[in-house]
C-alpha angles and dihedrals in degrees: 000000000000121000094246091053091051092049091048090049092051093046092051090046093051093046092049094048090045090057091050090047090065088072095043129119102199137014121206142175122218136183127191135183124212102252097210096048091042097050108022112010119220143263092263095076099271111133128218109282094042108154115241109157131177117200126189139184101205124198112196123204125222118293111266119219109279100338121062141261144285118256131198126179147158112235134200125193126188126183123185093222132118109311093015099263114228125178125187120188147163114223140189130187149134131260120208109206103161094081131145093261117061119244095014121120130190120198139183122198139180125197145181130200142106142286123224116203134150090358093302130107129217131184112240142182129208143192122201137184121194133190114195138182120207110223091178134350088272104035130061137168120210149181118219130197114197134189115192129185100232106202089163087072091057089057091047102040107011099253134083115230136191105221128202123217131177119209136187121202155135134257129201124197111223096188 
C-alpha cells in the first residue's frame, strides 16, 4: 500500500474514532504480549522472549442497562519476526460486564485494517475475544484470543491462513 493511502486511511480512522469518542464514557490504554512467543517461542525459528505486542486506545460507550457497553479502538500490533510484522486496524465490539462473577468482563471484537511486512501491505480482518478482571476501577488484567486473516502469508508461501494468537496484558483507564 502506498504511503499516501496509508496516511489517508489513518486520518479517516482517527477522525471517525474521534467522532465516536464524543459519546464515550471511558478512555483506556492497553498493551498485551503474545504469550506463546513471550514464553516458549514457536516452530518458525522465533525464540522465547520474542516481542509481539498489541497496543490499543479504547473508547468505551455508556453503560447499558444490565448488559455492558460498546467499544471502539484503533489497534497496533508489532512482532519482532522476519520482515518486522506490523498490523494496524480499526475495531468495534461489545463488552459484557454484568456477569455472574463480580469484576469480570467478557468482550467480542471485530476489526479491519492492514498488515505491513517486508515492505509490502496487505488488507486484513480480525476477530478477538477478551476476558478481563478489574483489579480497580482504573486497572484491569486480561487474556485475549485473536484470529487474524494473514494475507502476508499468501504472498510468502502461496496460501492465506487465519492464525490464532493468545495474549496476556494490562489495561489502564485514563478517564
